[in-house]
C-alpha positions in Angstrom: 0.0 0.0 0.0 2.8 2.4 0.9 4.5 1.5 -2.3 1.4 2.5 -4.4 1.1 5.8 -2.5 4.8 6.6 -3.2 4.4 5.9 -6.9 1.3 8.1 -7.0 3.2 11.0 -5.3 6.1 10.7 -7.8 3.7 10.7 -10.8 1.9 13.8 -9.4 5.2 15.6 -9.0 6.2 14.8 -12.5 3.0 16.2 -13.9 3.4 19.4 -11.9 7.1 19.8 -13.1 6.1 19.3 -16.7 3.3 21.9 -16.4 5.8 24.3 -14.8 8.2 23.7 -17.8 5.5 24.4 -20.3 4.4 27.6 -18.5 7.7 29.0 -17.3 7.5 31.7 -20.0 4.2 32.7 -18.5 3.4 34.7 -15.4 1.2 33.4 -12.6 -1.9 34.6 -14.4 -1.1 32.4 -17.4 -0.1 35.3 -19.6 3.1 35.4 -21.7 5.8 37.7 -20.1 6.3 41.0 -21.9 9.8 42.4 -21.8 9.9 46.2 -21.8 12.7 47.6 -24.1 13.9 50.8 -25.4 14.8 51.3 -29.1 17.2 53.6 -30.9 17.6 54.7 -34.5 20.6 53.3 -36.5 22.7 56.2 -37.8 25.2 56.2 -40.7 28.6 57.8 -40.5 31.6 58.3 -42.8 34.4 57.2 -40.5 38.0 58.2 -41.5 39.7 55.0 -42.4 42.7 54.1 -40.3 45.2 51.3 -40.8 46.7 49.6 -37.8 50.1 47.8 -38.3 53.1 46.7 -36.3 56.8 46.6 -37.1 60.3 47.2 -36.0 62.4 50.3 -35.7 65.2 50.9 -38.2 66.9 53.8 -39.8 66.6 55.3 -43.3 69.7 53.7 -44.7 71.5 50.5 -43.7 74.9 49.4 -45.1 77.4 46.6 -45.0 81.0 47.9 -44.7 83.8 45.7 -46.2 87.3 45.8 -47.6 87.7 45.9 -51.4 90.6 43.4 -51.2 91.2 40.4 -49.0 93.8 40.1 -46.3 94.4 39.9 -42.6 92.5 42.3 -40.4 95.0 44.4 -38.5 92.7 46.7 -36.4 89.0 47.0 -35.6 88.4 50.4 -34.0 84.7 50.3 -33.2 82.4 47.9 -31.3 78.7 46.9 -31.7 76.4 49.7 -30.7 79.1 52.4 -30.9 78.3 55.6 -32.7 80.8 57.1 -35.3 81.2 60.3 -37.4 81.5 60.6 -41.1 85.1 60.1 -42.2 86.1 58.2 -39.1 88.5 55.2 -39.5 86.8 52.0 -38.5 89.1 49.1 -39.5 92.3 48.4 -41.4 94.0 45.4 -43.1 97.6 44.3 -42.4 99.6 46.5 -44.9 102.7 44.3 -45.4 101.5 42.6 -48.6 99.8 45.7 -50.0 102.9 47.9 -49.4 105.1 45.3 -51.1 102.8 45.1 -54.1 102.7 48.9 -54.4 106.6 49.1 -54.1 106.9 46.4 -56.8 104.6 48.4 -59.1 106.6 51.6 -58.5 109.8 49.8 -59.4 108.3 48.4 -62.6 107.2 51.9 -63.6 110.7 53.2 -63.1 112.2 50.4 -65.3 109.7 50.9 -68.1 110.3 54.6 -68.0 114.0 54.0 -68.5 113.3 51.6 -71.3 111.1 54.2 -73.0 113.7 57.0 -72.7 116.4 54.7 -74.2 114.0 53.8 -77.0 113.4 57.4 -77.9 117.1 58.1 -78.2 117.7 55.0 -80.3 114.8 55.9 -82.5 116.3 59.4 -83.1 119.5 57.7 -84.2 117.5 55.4 -86.5 118.5 52.3 -84.5 115.0 51.5 -83.2 112.0 51.2 -85.5 108.7 53.1 -84.8 107.1 49.9 -83.8 109.8 49.2 -81.1 109.3 52.7 -79.8 105.6 52.3 -79.6 105.9 49.0 -77.8 108.1 50.5 -75.1 105.6 53.3 -74.7 102.8 50.8 -74.3 104.7 48.9 -71.7 105.2 52.1 -69.7 101.5 53.0 -69.9 100.6 49.5 -68.7 103.0 49.7 -65.7 101.6 53.1 -64.7 98.0 51.8 -64.8 98.9 48.8 -62.8 100.4 51.0 -60.1 97.3 53.1 -60.1 95.1 50.0 -59.6 97.3 48.8 -56.7 97.3 52.3 -55.1 93.5 52.4 -55.4 93.2 49.0 -53.6 95.7 50.3 -50.9 93.3 53.2 -50.2 90.4 50.7 -49.7 92.4 48.5 -47.4 91.0 50.8 -44.7 87.3 51.3 -43.9 86.1 54.8 -43.4 82.6 55.9 -42.3 80.6 57.2 -45.3 78.2 59.0 -43.0 77.3 59.4 -39.3 75.9 56.3 -37.8 76.4 53.4 -35.4 77.5 49.7 -35.6 74.5 47.4 -35.6 76.7 44.2 -35.9 80.4 43.5 -35.9 81.0 40.4 -38.0 84.8 40.1 -38.1 87.6 40.7 -35.6 91.3 41.5 -35.6 93.6 38.7 -36.9 90.9 37.1 -39.1 91.6 36.5 -42.8 88.8 38.0 -44.8 87.9 37.9 -48.4 87.3 40.9 -50.7 83.8 42.3 -50.2 83.0 40.2 -47.1 81.2 42.4 -44.6 83.1 43.5 -41.5 80.3 45.7 -40.1 76.6 46.1 -40.6 75.8 49.8 -39.8 72.8 52.1 -39.7 73.2 55.7 -40.8 71.8 58.4 -38.6 71.6 62.2 -38.7 70.9 63.1 -35.1 67.7 61.2 -34.5 65.9 62.3 -37.6 66.6 59.2 -39.7 64.7 56.6 -37.6 61.9 54.7 -39.2 59.2 52.2 -38.2 59.0 49.5 -40.9 55.5 47.9 -40.9 53.8 45.2 -43.0 50.4 45.9 -44.5 48.0 43.9 -46.8 47.4 44.5 -50.5 44.3 46.6 -49.8 45.9 48.6 -47.1 49.0 49.2 -49.3 46.8 50.8 -52.0 45.2 53.1 -49.5 48.5 54.4 -48.2 50.4 57.3 -49.8 53.6 59.1 -48.9 53.1 62.0 -46.6 50.0 60.6 -44.8 50.1 61.2 -41.0 50.5 58.4 -38.5 50.7 57.8 -34.7 53.3 55.4 -33.3 53.8 53.9 -29.9 57.0 52.0 -29.0 57.1 49.2 -26.4 60.3 50.8 -25.1 58.5 54.1 -24.4 55.1 52.9 -23.2 52.4 55.6 -23.0 54.3 58.0 -25.2 52.7 58.7 -28.6 55.1 59.7 -31.4 54.1 61.6 -34.5 55.1 60.1 -37.8 54.4 60.1 -41.5 54.5 57.7 -44.4 58.1 58.1 -45.8 58.0 55.5 -48.6 56.3 52.2 -49.5 57.7 49.1 -51.2 56.7 48.3 -54.8 57.1 44.5 -54.2 55.8 42.2 -51.5 58.1 40.6 -49.0 58.7 37.1 -50.3 59.0 35.6 -46.9 56.0 37.3 -45.2 53.8 38.0 -48.2 53.0 41.5 -46.9 54.0 44.9 -48.3 56.4 47.1 -46.4 55.6 50.7 -45.5 58.2 52.9 -43.8 57.1 55.5 -41.4 59.5 58.3 -40.5 59.4 59.1 -36.8 59.4 62.6 -35.5 61.6 62.0 -32.5 62.5 64.9 -30.2 64.5 63.7 -27.2 64.1 60.0 -27.9 66.7 57.8 -29.4 65.3 54.3 -29.8 67.2 51.1 -30.4 67.1 49.4 -33.8 64.8 46.4 -33.7 62.5 47.9 -31.1 58.8 46.8 -31.6 56.3 49.5 -32.4 52.6 49.9 -33.2 51.3 52.4 -35.8 47.9 53.9 -36.7 48.0 55.4 -40.2 45.4 57.9 -41.3 44.3 57.5 -44.9 42.5 60.0 -47.2 39.4 57.7 -47.6 36.4 57.3 -45.4 34.6 54.1 -44.4 30.8 54.1 -44.4 29.6 52.5 -41.2 26.5 52.2 -39.1 26.7 53.5 -35.6 24.8 51.9 -32.7 25.0 52.1 -28.8 27.3 49.7 -27.1 24.5 48.4 -24.9 22.7 46.9 -28.0 25.3 44.2 -28.6 24.8 40.6 -27.5 27.0 37.6 -27.8 30.0 39.6 -29.0 33.0 37.5 -30.0 35.9 39.3 -31.6 34.5 41.4 -34.5 31.3 39.4 -34.6 28.1 40.0 -32.6 24.3 40.2 -32.7 21.6 42.8 -32.1 17.8 42.7 -31.8 15.5 44.7 -34.0 11.8 45.1 -33.5 9.7 43.3 -36.0 5.9 43.5 -36.4 3.9 43.9 -33.3 5.7 43.0 -30.1 8.3 40.7 -31.7 12.0 40.9 -32.3 14.5 39.6 -34.9 18.1 38.6 -34.1 20.6 40.1 -36.7 24.3 39.3 -37.0 26.7 42.2 -37.4 30.4 42.7 -38.0 32.3 45.3 -35.9 34.7 47.8 -37.4 35.6 49.8 -34.2 34.4 50.3 -30.6 34.8 53.3 -28.4 33.5 54.0 -24.9 29.9 54.4 -25.9 29.4 53.6 -29.6 30.0 50.7 -31.9 30.9 51.2 -35.6 29.7 48.4 -37.8 31.4 47.3 -41.0 28.5 45.0 -42.0 24.9 44.3 -40.9 21.8 46.4 -40.5 21.6 47.3 -44.1 17.8 47.7 -44.2 17.2 48.2 -40.4 16.2 51.6 -39.1 15.8 50.8 -35.3 17.3 48.4 -32.8 16.7 47.4 -29.2 19.1 49.1 -26.8 17.9 47.9 -23.4 17.2 44.5 -21.9 18.8 42.8 -25.0 20.4 40.2 -22.8 16.9 38.9 -21.8 15.6 38.5 -25.4 15.4 35.7 -27.8 13.6 35.4 -31.2 10.4 34.2 -29.4 10.3 37.0 -26.9 7.4 39.4 -26.7 8.4 43.0 -26.2 6.8 46.3 -25.2 8.5 49.4 -26.5 9.0 52.2 -24.0 9.5 55.6 -25.5 
């Protein structure tokens, strides 16, 4: 008997629970809940288009300094990170072999000069032919040109700074045997602190929207919170093969700052074009995830429709939409979190 009563009680509770599930959207009087909402008009705006990019600090010109001829490095006069002035001696080769070659060329010039003088006198006495005279003159000219070539190489057995700058990387050291044209230093040229650039990568579409002279704002990780004025200095005409992006160089207007090459920076470039966007209140968004979200728009009498949107930009109070709400004039801006597509609403003006 007790078992039958227990089963009856369980059955009664199940019926009550199922009835409660069916009527949970209704109030105690059996009526559907009406959610009061406020609505707002969707406004359109031409938003100045800005391009956000990141990159590394560099300078306007980079160079690899090397010796024109090979040899043994005798002296290296600068270290990595050290600044230098235009015309400053940076490195030299051991001059023993070079000096010997130059002396040998000088002796050869002296000999051919004597041969030519003797040939002129013999030609006057009709002992030498014109051809013999011309051959000795040619030998003298060859010897002189050979000496000039060796003297030229001797001048380039020393590395002098072609401009003001600093050593980014020192590749070779004293005592090493180095080949002709092999870099000894990698340097960055500077003129005070006016030659610093931020090199950023942009997409194809962004590259076409960028033009030299456009203004930009830059922040560097090494100088957090300090905004630096900049402008587009130049842009590449070919994509980077490794990254697939296009390079744009921003010249930094530095005052009392002297950043390190390779420092990470963020840039916001202002373009000359506007982006047409819809503007809605921040409170109207639901289920936002990255640049995707949803809004509710009133539809018919007391109903709503859930619409997907794509976000372009968000500020403290407004949301700028890149896509969505093309034919929508009003959206719900309050109690959106309590709505679904089956909700009944009451618009409060």
